[in-house]
C-alpha positions, 0 to 999 in steps of 0.5 A: 065849421066841420067839413063832411066833404073833407071826411068823405074824400080825405083818404083819397089824398094819399095817392095809394089809398085804393091799394092800401085799403084793398090790402088792409081789407084782404088782410083783415078778411083773411084773419077773420076766416080764422075762428075767434083768434083770427077775428080778434087779431084782425079787429085789433089790427084794424082799430090800431091802423085807424088810430095811427092814421087819426094821430097822423091827421092830428099832426097834419099828415095825410099819408095812410099807414102802410099795411101790416100787422104792426097795429095790434098794440094800438088796437089793444089800447082801444079795446081796453078803453071800451072794456069798462063799458062792456063790463057795465053792460055785462053786469046789467045782463047778469042781473036780468039773467039772475032775475029770470033764473030766480023766477024759474027756480021759484016758479014765479011767473012774474019774475020770469016776465019782468026779466025781458021787460027789464032788459028792454028798459035797460038796453034802450038808453044804453043803445041810444047813448052809444049811438050818440056818443060812441064818436065822443068816446073815440075823440076823448081817447085819441085826442085827449088820451083818456084811457077810460073814455068809454065811461067818462059820460060827463066828458062825453056830454060836455063835448057834445054840448060845447060843440053843438052843431059841429058835434051833430055834423061829426055824428053824421060823418061817423054815421056815413062811415058806417053806411059806406062800410056796408056799401061793399056788401050791397054792391058786391061782396068783394067790395067790402074789402075796400069799403070797410078799411075806407070807413075806418079811415073816415072815422079817423079823419072825423076825429081830427076834423072835430079837434080842428073845430074844437081848437078853433073855438078855443 
């Protein structure tokens, strides 16, 4: 059975966890201050850092990667994994925008009214799917090496169905990681410097724990 306790406390198995989280948080926040380019570099580096830690956990290691800017390439790979899904969403938004524009040009109020309704109908299932299966995308990419994991909808569904309760626990763990990331903002704005990187490490451990369970089930 997947152990949420291991995921919550896992980063602390490295004796330098607090220092590494604080340094990565400071580095990321410093980059986020730089408009656009800094935010992109910071996000890619943070995602790559998480990916490297997940790979280490899969190999049985517990040491958190050192803090530097050497993870941008790994993060870029994750960005490319999500890109096809983003493209599909942009096409949907473009279609809705086209309907609204056509309605405005032809002064057709029905088309103008349909646009927002169509957008809501489109985004609701997409948002729901992302909420449930974003963790499956990460698992398929990191563990299975699937470069287009974000649009492998069938694989995502089969993973969740085959693991059942364990996938539900995995989903809760990923949700808790998001909550912990926000705790720093609630308690103290400076706290997010630690809680944000910690939440990324939790996601990495969750992926490794789900793989352990999947292997045990055969």
